N, C-alpha and C positions, 0 to 999 in steps of 0.2 A: 509661493515664492517669498523672497525677502524684500524689504523696503528699499527704495532707491537711495543712494545711487548704486549703479552697477557698472563694473568695468572688467573686461576680460581680454587679455592680450596673450599671445604666444611669442616667446622670445625665439627669433629665427636662429637655427643652428644649435640651440641649446639642448643639452641632455637632461635627464631626470636629476642628476646630481649637481648640476651647475647652479641650482638655487641655494646650495649649501655654501657657506663661506665662513670659515674654511671648510673644505671637504677632507675626506680621507681617501686612502687607496682602495678601501673595500667597496664603496659605493660604485665607482666606475667599473670595477671588476664584475660586480653583480648586475649592474643596470646598463652598462655600455657607456662609451665615450660620448661626450658632447663637446662643448667649447667653453672651458672655464673662464675665458676672457669675457663671456657674456654675463657673469655674475653681477656686475654693476647694474645691469638692466633690471634684474629681479629686485634689487634693493631700491632702485629708482621708483619703480611702480608700486612696490609694497609701501614704502615710506610715503610717497605722494598720496596714494589712495587713503591710507590710514590718517595721515596728517590732515587731509582735506575733510574727511568724514568726522574725525574726532575733534579737530580744533577749528575747522572752517577757515583756516589760514589761506588767503588767496595766493600765496607764494607757491603752493602745490598745484594750482589749477592748470598750468601748462601741460602737465602729464596726466591730467584727469579730464580728458576730452578737449584739450587745448592745443596750442601750437607745438609744444614739445612732443606730444603724442603724434601729431600729424607729421612732424619732421622724422621721428623714429620710424613711422610707417613708410614714408617716402624714401628713407635711407635703407629700407629693408632690415631694420633692426628688430622690429616687432611686426606681427601679422595677426590676422584673424580677430580683429577688433569686433566685439559684439556689444552693442548697447541694447540692453534688455529693458523692456518697458516695466514700469513699477507695478 
């Protein structure tokens, strides 16, 4: 395995291409439709996790196991949270 920290979330209602920003017409045609309005969640968690790991900046903590993540789970924006042991 990899060293801690670990964070894995699934963006509810998103498709494979929704992580692309901007996307193109080819990806949804080949991979299926999702919900492009969820793209901000991919950015939120990617930036927060990398910012937390690379800089240790506590401003990112709410989305890396904190209240922001809890709120997104409660609002059914993200699901399948897995906290893996180191």
